[in-house]
C-alpha positions in Angstrom: 86.5 -86.5 -57.1 86.0 -83.1 -58.3 88.7 -80.6 -57.4 85.2 -78.1 -56.3 85.1 -81.0 -53.9 88.4 -81.2 -52.5 88.6 -77.2 -52.6 85.4 -77.5 -50.1 86.8 -80.3 -48.2 89.7 -78.4 -47.9 87.8 -75.2 -46.6 85.8 -77.6 -43.8 88.8 -78.9 -42.6 90.5 -75.6 -41.8 87.3 -73.7 -40.5 86.6 -76.5 -38.5 87.3 -75.6 -34.5 88.6 -78.6 -32.7 87.4 -76.9 -29.0 83.8 -77.1 -30.9 84.0 -80.5 -32.1 85.1 -81.2 -28.2 82.4 -79.6 -26.2 80.1 -80.8 -29.0 80.7 -84.6 -28.1 80.3 -83.1 -24.5 76.7 -82.2 -25.4 76.2 -85.9 -27.1 77.2 -87.2 -23.7 74.6 -85.1 -21.8 72.6 -85.9 -23.9 72.1 -89.7 -24.1 71.3 -88.8 -20.0 67.3 -90.1 -19.3 64.6 -87.0 -19.0 61.4 -87.7 -18.6 60.3 -90.1 -21.2 62.1 -92.7 -23.0 63.5 -92.4 -26.1 63.9 -94.7 -28.8 67.3 -95.2 -30.6 66.1 -92.9 -33.8 65.5 -90.3 -31.4 68.1 -90.5 -28.8 70.4 -89.9 -32.2 68.4 -87.3 -33.3 68.7 -85.3 -29.9 72.6 -86.1 -30.1 72.8 -84.7 -33.2 71.0 -81.5 -32.4 72.6 -81.3 -28.9 75.9 -81.7 -30.8 75.6 -79.0 -33.4 74.3 -76.7 -30.5 77.7 -77.8 -28.3 79.7 -76.9 -31.3 77.7 -73.7 -32.2 78.4 -72.1 -28.6 82.1 -73.6 -28.7 82.5 -71.0 -31.6 80.6 -68.4 -30.4 83.2 -68.6 -27.3 86.1 -68.8 -29.3 84.9 -65.5 -31.4 84.5 -63.8 -27.9 87.9 -64.9 -26.9 89.7 -63.4 -29.7 87.6 -60.1 -30.2 88.6 -59.7 -26.0 92.4 -60.4 -26.6 92.4 -63.1 -24.4 96.0 -65.3 -24.0 95.0 -68.1 -26.3 97.3 -71.8 -27.3 100.1 -71.6 -29.3 100.2 -73.8 -32.5 102.6 -76.1 -30.6 100.4 -76.5 -27.5 97.1 -76.6 -29.5 98.3 -79.5 -31.2 98.9 -81.1 -28.3 95.6 -80.2 -26.2 93.1 -80.2 -28.2 93.6 -83.8 -28.9 94.1 -84.8 -25.7 90.6 -83.1 -24.6 89.2 -85.0 -27.8 90.4 -88.3 -26.4 88.7 -87.7 -23.4 85.6 -86.3 -24.8 85.3 -89.6 -27.1 85.7 -91.9 -23.8 83.5 -90.4 -22.2 80.8 -90.4 -25.1 82.0 -94.1 -25.3 81.0 -94.5 -21.9 78.0 -92.8 -21.9 76.9 -94.4 -25.1 76.9 -97.8 -23.3 74.9 -96.8 -20.6 72.4 -95.0 -22.5 69.8 -98.4 -23.4 70.2 -98.9 -19.2 69.3 -95.2 -18.6 65.9 -95.6 -21.0 65.4 -98.7 -19.5 65.1 -97.8 -16.5 62.7 -95.1 -17.3 60.8 -97.8 -19.1 60.4 -100.1 -16.2 59.4 -96.8 -13.6 56.4 -96.7 -16.8 55.9 -100.7 -16.6 56.9 -100.7 -20.3 59.6 -103.8 -21.5 63.0 -103.1 -21.5 64.3 -102.4 -25.4 66.8 -105.0 -26.8 69.4 -104.7 -29.9 72.1 -102.9 -31.2 70.9 -99.3 -30.0 74.1 -98.0 -29.5 74.9 -98.2 -33.0 71.7 -96.8 -34.2 71.8 -93.7 -32.1 75.5 -93.4 -33.5 74.6 -93.9 -36.5 71.1 -91.3 -36.9 73.4 -88.9 -34.3 76.6 -88.8 -36.7 74.1 -88.1 -39.7 72.4 -85.1 -37.9 75.4 -83.6 -36.2 77.1 -83.4 -40.1 73.9 -82.1 -42.1 73.7 -79.3 -39.1 77.2 -78.8 -38.9 77.5 -78.3 -42.8 74.6 -75.9 -42.7 76.4 -74.0 -39.9 79.2 -73.8 -41.5 77.1 -72.6 -44.5 75.6 -69.9 -42.7 79.4 -68.5 -41.3 80.7 -68.5 -44.9 77.6 -66.7 -45.5 78.1 -64.0 -42.9 82.0 -63.4 -43.9 80.6 -63.4 -47.3 78.1 -60.7 -46.8 80.9 -58.9 -44.2 83.1 -58.3 -47.0 81.0 -57.1 -49.1 79.6 -54.4 -46.8 82.9 -53.2 -45.4 83.5 -52.1 -49.1 81.6 -49.2 -47.8 81.8 -49.4 -43.8 84.7 -49.6 -42.0 85.6 -53.7 -41.2 83.7 -53.5 -37.4 80.6 -52.3 -38.6 80.3 -54.3 -41.6 81.4 -57.7 -39.7 78.7 -56.6 -37.1 76.1 -55.8 -40.1 77.2 -59.2 -42.2 76.6 -61.5 -38.9 73.5 -59.7 -38.2 72.1 -59.6 -41.1 72.8 -63.6 -41.7 71.5 -64.8 -38.5 67.8 -62.3 -39.6 67.6 -64.2 -43.2 68.4 -67.8 -41.7 65.3 -67.1 -39.2 63.4 -66.0 -41.5 64.0 -69.1 -43.8 63.6 -71.4 -40.3 60.7 -69.7 -39.0 59.1 -68.6 -42.4 59.5 -71.0 -44.9 60.2 -74.4 -42.9 58.5 -74.0 -39.7 55.5 -72.2 -41.4 55.0 -74.0 -44.7 55.2 -77.3 -42.8 52.9 -76.6 -39.9 50.6 -74.9 -42.9 50.8 -78.7 -44.4 49.8 -80.2 -41.4 47.2 -78.0 -40.9 45.4 -78.7 -44.6 46.3 -82.5 -44.0 44.6 -82.6 -40.9 41.3 -80.5 -42.1 41.0 -82.8 -45.1 41.2 -86.1 -42.1 39.0 -83.9 -40.1 36.3 -83.0 -43.2 36.3 -87.2 -44.3 33.7 -88.8 -42.8 34.3 -92.9 -42.8 31.4 -95.5 -44.0 31.4 -97.0 -40.2 30.6 -93.2 -38.7 26.8 -93.0 -39.1 24.9 -89.9 -37.7 23.2 -90.0 -35.1 19.8 -90.9 -35.1 17.9 -89.5 -31.4 16.8 -85.8 -31.6 19.1 -85.0 -28.2 21.9 -85.9 -29.8 24.4 -83.0 -31.7 24.8 -84.0 -35.5 21.4 -85.6 -35.5 18.0 -85.3 -37.0 17.2 -82.2 -34.7 20.6 -80.8 -34.1 21.0 -77.0 -35.0 24.6 -78.7 -35.8 25.0 -80.6 -39.5 27.5 -84.0 -38.6 29.6 -82.8 -40.9 30.1 -79.6 -38.9 31.2 -81.9 -35.3 34.6 -82.7 -37.2 36.2 -85.9 -36.9 37.0 -86.4 -33.4 33.5 -84.6 -32.5 31.6 -87.2 -34.2 33.8 -89.8 -32.2 32.8 -87.9 -29.2 28.9 -88.0 -30.0 29.0 -91.9 -30.8 30.6 -92.6 -28.1 28.2 -91.4 -25.5 27.3 -94.1 -23.1 23.2 -95.2 -22.8 21.9 -95.3 -19.4 21.7 -98.9 -19.2 25.5 -98.9 -20.2 26.0 -96.5 -16.6 23.5 -98.6 -14.7 25.2 -102.0 -15.6 28.4 -100.4 -13.5 26.7 -98.2 -11.0 24.1 -100.7 -10.3 22.1 -97.2 -9.5 19.3 -95.8 -12.1 20.7 -93.2 -14.9 20.1 -90.5 -16.8 20.9 -90.1 -20.6 24.0 -88.2 -20.2 24.1 -85.0 -22.9 27.3 -84.5 -24.9 27.3 -81.1 -27.5 30.0 -80.6 -29.7 30.5 -77.5 -32.1 33.3 -78.2 -35.2 35.8 -75.7 -36.6 33.7 -75.8 -40.2 30.0 -75.3 -38.4 29.9 -71.5 -38.4 32.3 -68.8 -40.2 33.2 -66.9 -37.1 34.5 -68.3 -33.6 31.4 -66.4 -32.2 29.2 -68.0 -34.4 30.6 -71.4 -33.4 30.1 -70.2 -29.4 26.7 -69.0 -29.7 25.7 -71.8 -31.9 27.4 -74.5 -29.2 24.8 -72.5 -26.5 21.9 -72.6 -29.2 22.7 -76.5 -29.4 22.6 -77.0 -25.8 19.6 -75.8 -24.8 18.4 -77.6 -27.3 18.9 -80.9 -26.2 18.2 -79.7 -22.9 21.9 -79.3 -21.6 20.3 -76.8 -18.9 18.2 -79.0 -17.3 20.6 -81.3 -15.7 22.3 -81.2 -12.4 25.9 -80.7 -13.6 27.0 -78.6 -16.9 30.4 -79.0 -17.8 32.2 -76.5 -20.6 35.3 -78.5 -21.7 38.1 -77.5 -23.8 39.4 -80.7 -26.5 43.3 -80.9 -26.8 44.2 -79.5 -29.9 43.2 -81.9 -32.7 39.8 -81.2 -30.6 40.2 -84.7 -28.9 38.1 -85.1 -25.9 39.0 -87.6 -23.4 36.6 -90.2 -22.8 38.5 -90.9 -19.4 37.8 -87.5 -18.7 34.5 -87.5 -19.5 32.4 -91.0 -18.6 34.5 -91.1 -15.7 32.2 -88.0 -14.5 29.4 -89.1 -16.1 29.8 -92.4 -14.3 30.0 -90.9 -10.9 27.0 -88.6 -11.8 24.4 -91.2 -13.1 24.0 -90.0 -16.3 22.8 -86.6 -15.1 25.9 -84.6 -17.1 25.9 -81.9 -19.8 29.4 -81.8 -21.4 29.2 -79.0 -24.6 32.8 -78.7 -26.1 34.4 -76.2 -29.0 36.8 -77.5 -31.4 39.8 -74.9 -31.7 42.7 -76.2 -34.4 43.3 -79.5 -36.1 47.1 -79.7 -35.0 48.1 -81.5 -32.0 48.3 -79.9 -28.8 52.0 -79.6 -28.9 52.4 -78.3 -32.0 49.6 -75.5 -31.4 51.6 -74.8 -28.3 54.5 -74.0 -30.0 52.6 -72.0 -33.4 49.3 -70.9 -32.4 48.2 -70.8 -28.5 46.0 -67.9 -28.9 44.2 -69.9 -30.7 42.8 -71.8 -27.7 42.5 -69.2 -25.5 40.2 -67.0 -27.5 37.9 -70.3 -28.2 38.1 -71.2 -24.6 36.9 -67.3 -23.5 34.1 -67.3 -26.3 32.9 -70.8 -25.4 32.4 -70.2 -21.4 31.4 -66.4 -21.5 28.4 -67.8 -24.2 28.0 -70.2 -21.8 28.0 -68.7 -18.9 25.4 -65.7 -19.9 22.7 -68.0 -20.2 23.6 -69.9 -17.3 23.3 -66.5 -15.2 19.9 -66.0 -17.2 18.2 -69.0 -15.1 17.0 -69.3 -11.7 20.0 -69.5 -9.1 17.8 -72.1 -7.3 17.4 -74.9 -10.4 20.3 -74.0 -13.1 23.2 -76.7 -12.9 26.4 -76.5 -11.3 28.6 -75.4 -13.3 32.3 -76.7 -14.3 35.1 -76.1 -16.3 37.1 -79.0 -18.3 40.2 -79.1 -20.6 43.2 -81.3 -20.7 46.6 -80.3 -22.5 46.6 -76.6 -24.4 42.5 -77.3 -23.5 43.4 -76.8 -19.8 45.4 -74.1 -20.9 42.4 -72.6 -22.7 39.8 -73.2 -20.0 41.9 -71.4 -17.5 42.0 -68.1 -20.1 38.7 -67.9 -20.0 38.1 -66.6 -16.8 37.4 -63.6 -15.9 38.2 -62.0 -12.1 34.8 -60.5 -12.0 32.6 -63.6 -12.9 34.3 -65.3 -10.1 33.4 -62.9 -7.8 30.0 -62.1 -9.4 28.4 -65.1 -10.3 31.4 -68.2 -9.4 31.8 -71.3 -11.6 31.6 -74.6 -9.2 34.7 -76.0 -9.9 37.3 -76.9 -12.8 39.5 -80.0 -13.2 42.4 -79.5 -15.1 44.7 -82.3 -16.5 48.4 -81.9 -17.6 48.4 -77.7 -17.9 50.7 -76.8 -20.7 53.9 -74.7 -18.9 53.0 -71.6 -20.7 49.2 -71.2 -18.5 49.9 -68.3 -16.0 47.4 -69.6 -13.9 49.4 -72.9 -13.3 52.5 -70.8 -13.2 51.4 -68.3 -10.5 50.2 -70.7 -8.4 53.4 -73.0 -8.9 55.3 -70.2 -8.0 53.2 -69.2 -4.5 53.2 -73.1 -3.7 53.7 -73.8 0.1 57.5 -74.0 1.1 58.8 -77.6 1.0 55.7 -78.8 -0.9 57.1 -80.0 -4.3 56.8 -78.2 -7.8 55.2 -81.4 -9.7 52.9 -81.5 -6.5 52.3 -77.8 -5.0 50.2 -77.5 -2.0 48.4 -73.9 -1.6 48.1 -72.7 2.5 45.2 -74.6 3.4 43.7 -75.9 0.5 40.2 -75.0 0.4 40.0 -73.6 -3.4 42.8 -75.4 -5.4 44.6 -78.5 -5.0 46.8 -80.3 -6.9 47.5 -84.3 -7.4 49.0 -86.9 -9.4 46.0 -89.2 -9.3 47.4 -90.9 -6.0 48.1 -87.9 -3.6 47.5 -84.3 -2.9 43.4 -84.6 -2.4 42.9 -85.6 1.5 45.5 -82.3 2.0 44.5 -79.6 4.0 41.4 -77.7 5.6 37.7 -79.1 3.9 36.8 -78.1 0.7 35.3 -74.1 0.0 32.3 -73.4 -2.0 34.9 -73.2 -5.2 36.9 -76.8 -5.8 39.7 -76.7 -8.5 41.6 -79.4 -9.2 45.2 -79.5 -11.5 46.1 -83.4 -12.5 49.3 -83.6 -13.7 51.9 -86.2 -13.5 55.4 -85.6 -12.7 56.6 -87.2 -16.2 54.6 -84.9 -18.6 57.2 -82.7 -20.4 54.0 -80.7 -22.2 53.3 -79.4 -18.2 57.1 -79.1 -16.6 59.3 -77.9 -19.7 60.4 -74.5 -19.3 61.6 -71.8 -21.6 64.5 -70.8 -18.7 65.5 -74.2 -18.8 68.5 -74.0 -20.5 70.1 -71.6 -18.1 67.8 -72.6 -15.0 68.0 -76.0 -13.0 64.3 -76.0 -12.1 62.6 -76.5 -9.2 60.7 -80.3 -9.9 64.0 -82.0 -10.2 64.8 -81.2 -6.9 64.2 -84.0 -4.4 62.0 -85.4 -3.6 61.0 -86.3 -7.1 58.3 -87.3 -8.6 58.0 -91.2 -8.3 58.2 -91.8 -12.1 61.2 -89.3 -12.6 64.5 -91.6 -12.9 67.0 -90.2 -10.2 69.9 -90.1 -12.6 68.4 -87.3 -14.6 71.0 -84.8 -14.4 70.3 -80.9 -15.0 73.4 -80.0 -17.7 72.6 -76.1 -19.6 71.0 -76.0 -23.0 71.2 -79.7 -23.0 68.4 -80.4 -20.6 65.8 -78.0 -23.0 67.0 -79.7 -25.7 65.8 -83.0 -24.1 62.6 -81.8 -22.9 62.0 -80.4 -26.1 62.2 -83.8 -27.5 60.1 -85.3 -24.9 57.3 -83.2 -25.6 56.8 -84.4 -28.8 57.1 -87.9 -27.8 55.3 -87.5 -24.4 52.4 -90.0 -25.5 54.5 -92.7 -26.5 53.9 -94.0 -23.1 51.5 -96.2 -21.5 48.3 -94.7 -19.5 49.2 -93.0 -16.7 52.4 -91.5 -17.6 54.2 -88.5 -19.5 50.7 -86.6 -20.9 48.4 -90.2 -21.1 46.3 -89.6 -18.1 44.7 -92.6 -17.2 40.5 -93.3 -16.1 41.0 -94.3 -12.7 43.5 -90.8 -12.2 40.3 -88.9 -12.8 38.0 -90.4 -10.8 39.6 -89.1 -7.5 39.9 -85.4 -8.9 35.9 -85.4 -10.2 35.1 -86.9 -6.4 37.2 -83.8 -4.8 35.6 -80.9 -7.0 32.1 -81.7 -8.1 31.1 -84.2 -4.7 28.8 -86.7 -6.2 26.8 -88.1 -3.3 26.4 -91.7 -2.6 29.5 -93.0 -3.2 30.9 -95.3 -0.8 34.3 -96.7 -0.6 33.0 -100.0 -1.6 31.3 -98.6 -5.1 34.1 -96.9 -5.4 36.8 -99.5 -5.4 34.2 -101.4 -8.1 34.4 -98.4 -10.3 38.4 -98.2 -10.5 38.1 -101.8 -11.2 35.7 -101.4 -14.2 37.9 -98.7 -16.1 41.1 -100.6 -15.0 39.3 -103.2 -17.1 38.4 -101.3 -19.3 41.6 -99.4 -20.2 43.2 -103.1 -19.8 41.1 -104.0 -22.7 40.2 -101.5 -24.5 42.8 -99.0 -24.6 42.5 -95.9 -25.8 43.7 -93.6 -28.6 46.7 -91.1 -28.3 45.3 -88.0 -30.1 46.0 -85.2 -27.9 
């Protein structure tokens, strides 16, 4: 080992906070407790490493503030006794929590009908956690060293206290710029380019449609290449009238689907107008039900929502959608949420203007739909004057992200006593919330406009909050959602990191949990919103049985 390495290790040891290590270890213990989504040992280990770094950083900042205020401190002799004793306690707590972590994760898995995890999970967690924590700790200490160096240089021209503040500020600014500008933006750009290349690729087995009413077909205004990967899949999966009749036992029309991809036109307004022209060409304004749908971040349209509606209305449905991103929803949500809102407004505005021009007695009933970030963009597309003048007939918004202002307002203004994960709003004449099993039958009869929010209590994309680091969220208060563990506890900072990781793995669960919404859970909301006639309890049971069988045998892509 070289002398430089020995000097570095000596410096590292002298500059390491004993209290920081203790608090970091306690943060690790807290990270091992359950949250909303079951975590693999590898993900749990990475989370533990980040939590250690957060705890260490909090302790170091607290120590610095303590010294700055000249508050009483332990003597060297006292510190040599107290810090190791606290460290032993923290190590014991971490060990106990590490042993129990597999049990906690399996409890969540059981609630989501997932098989229990087996193997040497605690050892894997410890290995990953130690590695990530070491990398973050070294990075943190190097930043501290850089701050000290900058302060010393600035102190040559400024008073020491001012130099110290300025040095810390410059180091923090540099770290932020590197992390957000170089790392985050660089990674996002790389993902975006890769996703765009995949979006443009047309597999050999993905053949362009031949029917004149199909988007991308021979008479379409939208080229097959202009639909994008998810758009082509959406159009190709359109069920035939016979397929719908085989399930419902009733005559059916051909449902219409219109989709415009990101590369179909140069500007957002041009793509929205192209969608309206294509919708009119295909005969979408002649259907009884017209849905303006916003896809997820990748452009994916959930068949669980679209196909259930098409079956409930015997194919007499037209759905128009517009792609606004190549990125998964949780990434788009963090780096470019304005793109979704702008796209939602452009599409709805274009469709609504043309819809208003049609005779009121014969025009289709108009609905909005969105999943995930698409739900956010769909909600943002509405304007108050439009709802007062020419209102829509209703909306179904699924898995609304926590950033959605309308969702935030309605949840905050819910009736006293109703849980945050299943709010009730006065009489429920206009807006109701459901988890797919309850909430739709409560309150007075529906009014003219019907809006339903479908959300699972275990969906972190819905229930993450930026202030959860310092404030316990209402959805954690009893009664909790059925799939939320009773062992879930709120810890400052730790819980926010847990839910941030949960958002990234919210699709790694079976349909019907997390951010994956099941076919059968869309049937009740669509019934409530669109009120299709002629559906008896027996026929609805048969329809649910069909989609349960389809879900069990075919599964569904995880594309949000």
